[in-house]
C-alpha positions, 0 to 999 in steps of 0.5 A: 714754942711751948705748944711744940714742947707739949707735942714733943714730950708725947714722942708722937712718932713712937706712939703712932708706931706702937699703935701700928704694931698693935694693928699688925698684931691683930692682922697676924692673929686673924689675917683680917682687918676690921674697923675696930682696929682704929680703937687699937691705934688710939688706945696704944697711942694714948697710953704710950704717950702717957707713959712718955710724958710721965717718964719725963715728969719723973726723969726731969732731974736726970734729963737735966744732966743727960738730955737738957734739951728735953721739954721739961728741963728746957722749960718748954713744959712745966713739970706739974703740967706734964703730970696732969697731961700724963694722967689725962692721956692714961684715963682717955686710953683706958676709957676707950679700951672699955669699947673693945673687950675685957682682955684688951681693957685688962691689958690697957689698965695693967700696962698703964699701971706698969708705965707709972710704976716704971717711971716712979720706982722701977726705973731705979730698981736693978733690972726690973726697969729694963724688964718692965720696958721690954715687956711693955714693948712686947705686949703691944703685939699681944694687945693687938692679938687680944682683940680677937680673944685669947687664941689671938693673943697666944698666936702672938707670943713668939713675936712678943718674945722676939721684941722682949729680948731685943728690947732688953738688949737695947735697954741695957745699952741705954743704961750704959749711956746714962750712967752719969745721970743715973748715979746722980739720982741713986739709980741701981742699974746693971752698968752701975753695979757691974760695969759698962763692959759687962753690960755690953756682953749681957746686951749681946746675949739678949740680942743673940736670943732675939735672933734665935727667937726670930726663927720661930715664926718660920712655921707661919711664913716659911723661907721667904720670911726667914730670908727677910728677917735674916737681914734684920738679924744682921743689923741687930747683931751688928748693933750689939757687937759695935760697942762690945769694947766700950768702957765709957758712956761716950764711947758707947754713944759714938757707936750709935748702937742704940739707934741701930737697935731701934732701926732693927726693931722697926725693920723687923716690924716691916718684915712682920707686916710684909709677911702677914700681908703676902705670906 
């Protein structure tokens, strides 16, 4: 039972998807696949898993209120063990990044530091936590492009922008879902300061921004890409519109908006992949 807790606290599926996103980033930047992309997957998996574990370490008291079934509050993983586990994952990820290039290694080090700062301080700081998480998600594409150098990184900026805006939308919704626990931990989030309804409106604006940003890669892939991403944009818009009238966390949870936005981002990743391969 405890081994399952060690596995689940890393959120391995999310970490694997993040690693694959880096590979897609490299492929979009270069239209090629090389053996070194295996390093991308491993590095991103380790750093992302480390971020998930350290987040649960610092969030154990909040999770006891909002998500008591998670490994630490449920007793499956000891809190101090989670800290050491996170440190080992970060060290391993950064160490392996030294076998890529200085640009990738720099991103791996910087992102590891941001993940720790997010979990320990930024999450409770107004908007900075949301910005940090959104940057980290977007930077996965940049990390993939960075394996081919600065030009590859710059080529991935439009896709990183789409990801950043969509993640900002979802992060605000998640904050609204977690108002009770965040208040108990003295966090200062957007919904605590300005209310859930205003949060829903701002989340919608970020979602619309992501939809507009999704048009930018048309110059790379043409109308076939546009037709595919349009379906994803509809899903993202639907997810952002559904909770617009909610004024309580319970109402927001019932809409399933955060899950829909997550599916939308996975779907966009699929569209990017197909476009990179066939267009």
